[in-house]
C-alpha positions, 0 to 999 in steps of 0.5 A, a space after each residue: 520897776 522899782 517895785 520888783 527890784 524890792 520884791 527881787 531884793 527881799 526874796 534873796 534876803 529869805 532864800 538867804 536867811 532860811 538857809 543860814 538857819 537850815 546850815 545853823 540847825 544841821 551844825 547843831 544837830 550834828 556837834 551835840 551827836 559828839 562829845 569831848 573828854 577830859 583827854 581832849 577825845 571826840 567821840 560821838 555821845 553814845 560810845 566810850 572810851 573804856 568799849 575799846 578794853 575787853 570787858 565783862 558786860 557788868 563791868 561794862 554797864 556799870 561803867 556806862 552808868 558812872 560815865 553819864 554821871 560823870 560826863 554830865 558833871 565835867 559839862 556843867 562844870 566846862 558851862 561854869 567856866 566859860 560863863 566865867 571866861 564871859 564873865 572876865 571879857 565882859 569885865 574887860 569891856 569896862 571903861 576903867 576895868 576892876 582889875 581886882 574883880 577881874 583878877 577873883 574872876 581868874 582865881 574862879 577859873 582856877 579853882 573850876 578847873 582843879 576841881 574838874 581835874 579831881 573829879 577827872 582822876 576820882 572818877 578814873 580810879 574809881 573805874 581803874 577799881 573796877 577792872 582786873 590788873 590787866 583791864 588796868 593796865 591796859 585802861 591807862 594805857 588808853 587814856 595816855 595813848 587819848 591824850 597824846 594822840 589828840 594834844 591833850 
């Protein structure tokens, strides 16, 4: 009797663990298909905001090449910010938190965010420069709409 209860408990635990692993894997897989732009727009990694513009094929090619490098840079900076936030929380966990170290970490986060905003603005200006006047207006309008629609 005792042995069968133990086997049942072990089997139930195994099924629960497998289902949790499968769910976690599925969620990770689905999320890895998406990228969140600096405007706060969630889109598939193979899609680009500028694709909604009427662009010539050479413009699309150039903008995609730049966008891939840009996305990698933004993702790197986001990871850096996440690391600094974790560092700050670890500092706050101390029995006697080092306020000076916490303040320095907050300054580091602010600096990284400021640098990231500068990278975003410069990228937008580079992209805008490759467009004609009509496309430039549509490009800026597209970004404005994305930012306001998503609450960015």
